[in-house]
C-alpha positions in Angstrom: 21.7 -0.8 -60.6 22.1 3.0 -60.7 20.8 3.1 -64.3 17.7 1.0 -63.3 16.9 3.4 -60.5 17.3 6.4 -62.7 15.1 4.8 -65.4 12.4 4.0 -62.9 12.4 7.5 -61.6 12.1 9.0 -65.1 9.4 6.5 -66.0 7.3 7.5 -62.9 7.8 11.2 -63.5 6.8 10.9 -67.1 3.2 10.0 -66.2 3.4 6.6 -67.8 -0.3 5.9 -67.2 -1.3 8.8 -69.4 -0.8 7.4 -72.8 -3.8 8.1 -75.0 -5.5 5.2 -76.6 -7.6 5.0 -79.8 -10.8 5.3 -77.8 -9.9 8.5 -76.0 -8.5 10.0 -79.3 -11.9 9.5 -81.0 -13.7 11.7 -78.3 -13.3 15.4 -78.4 -13.3 17.1 -75.0 -14.7 20.6 -74.8 -14.3 23.1 -72.0 -17.9 24.4 -72.2 -21.3 23.9 -73.9 -20.8 27.2 -75.7 -17.5 26.1 -77.2 -19.0 22.8 -78.2 -22.0 24.5 -79.9 -19.7 26.6 -82.0 -18.3 23.5 -83.5 -21.2 21.0 -83.7 -24.8 20.2 -83.0 -24.9 17.9 -80.0 -27.3 15.8 -77.9 -26.5 14.9 -74.3 -26.2 11.2 -73.5 -26.1 11.8 -69.8 -23.5 11.8 -67.1 -20.2 9.8 -67.1 -17.7 9.0 -64.4 -14.5 7.1 -63.9 -12.4 6.2 -60.9 -8.8 5.1 -61.5 -5.6 4.2 -59.6 -2.9 6.9 -59.7 -0.1 4.9 -58.0 2.1 5.0 -61.1 1.1 8.4 -62.3 3.3 11.4 -61.8 1.9 14.6 -60.2 2.3 16.2 -63.7 0.5 13.3 -65.4 -2.6 13.3 -63.2 -4.3 16.0 -65.2 -3.8 14.2 -68.5 -4.9 10.9 -66.9 -8.1 12.5 -65.8 -8.9 13.7 -69.3 -8.0 10.3 -70.8 -10.3 8.5 -68.4 -13.1 11.0 -69.1 -12.9 10.5 -72.8 -12.7 6.7 -72.4 -15.9 6.7 -70.3 -17.6 8.9 -72.9 -16.6 6.5 -75.7 -18.0 3.5 -73.7 -21.3 5.3 -73.7 -21.2 5.8 -77.5 -20.3 9.5 -77.4 -17.9 11.4 -79.6 -17.7 14.5 -77.3 -17.5 15.2 -73.5 -17.3 18.0 -71.0 -15.6 17.5 -67.7 -17.7 18.7 -64.7 -15.5 17.7 -61.8 -12.2 16.0 -60.9 -11.6 14.8 -57.4 -8.0 14.1 -56.4 -7.4 11.3 -53.9 -4.4 9.7 -52.3 -4.6 6.4 -54.3 -7.6 6.9 -56.5 -8.8 9.9 -58.5 -12.3 10.4 -59.9 -13.5 12.3 -62.9 -17.0 13.2 -63.8 -18.6 14.8 -66.9 -21.3 14.7 -69.5 -21.2 12.7 -72.7 -22.5 14.0 -76.0 -23.3 12.6 -79.4 -22.3 15.4 -81.9 -22.9 16.0 -85.6 -20.1 18.0 -87.2 -19.9 19.7 -90.5 -22.3 22.6 -90.0 -22.7 25.0 -87.1 -25.8 24.8 -85.0 -28.4 27.4 -85.4 -27.7 28.8 -81.9 -24.0 29.2 -82.8 -25.0 31.1 -86.0 -27.3 33.4 -84.0 -24.5 34.0 -81.5 -22.1 34.9 -84.2 -24.5 37.3 -85.8 -25.2 38.9 -82.4 -21.5 39.3 -81.7 -21.0 40.8 -85.2 -23.8 43.3 -84.5 -22.3 44.4 -81.2 -18.8 44.9 -82.8 -20.2 46.9 -85.7 -22.3 49.0 -83.3 -19.1 49.8 -81.3 -17.3 50.8 -84.4 -20.1 53.0 -85.5 -20.1 54.7 -82.1 -16.3 55.3 -82.4 -16.9 56.8 -85.9 -19.7 59.1 -84.6 -17.5 60.4 -81.8 -14.7 61.2 -84.2 -12.3 58.6 -82.8 -12.3 56.7 -86.1 -12.3 58.4 -89.5 -14.7 57.1 -92.2 -11.8 55.3 -93.8 -10.7 53.6 -90.6 -14.2 52.7 -89.9 -14.6 51.0 -93.4 -11.3 49.1 -92.9 -12.3 47.8 -89.5 -15.8 47.0 -90.7 -14.4 45.0 -93.6 -12.1 43.0 -91.2 -15.1 42.1 -89.1 -17.2 41.0 -92.0 -14.4 39.0 -93.5 -14.0 37.0 -90.3 -17.6 35.9 -90.6 
């Protein structure tokens, strides 16, 4: 009997309702539109929402469960990417909301390329200012410049 009680406690603490399924694995969740645009060219499919019972979910597993349900809702809409916009914790039921996206991968979007070039320009300008002020030698400037250019 004691083993059963221990097993049930461990099972409830493990967040047993948070196991990823094939559907939620196929959907990539991004933290922001900026992050998503760095990786893909995406089109919004609109809002998504899911409400789910958290009775058998541990406090540590609720966060993972929210993300699993968000990704499953996105997959049902035919999306392959999602961004969470809100997560409401309840006593028995939690709710998650977000936006679903259909993304094309393999090449960066033009806005991401423009952003990278702008970031490179800013970094090179900072290096040039440091060189002009004498903080960096010409050789140090060239080394740092090469590192920046190689990252691109």
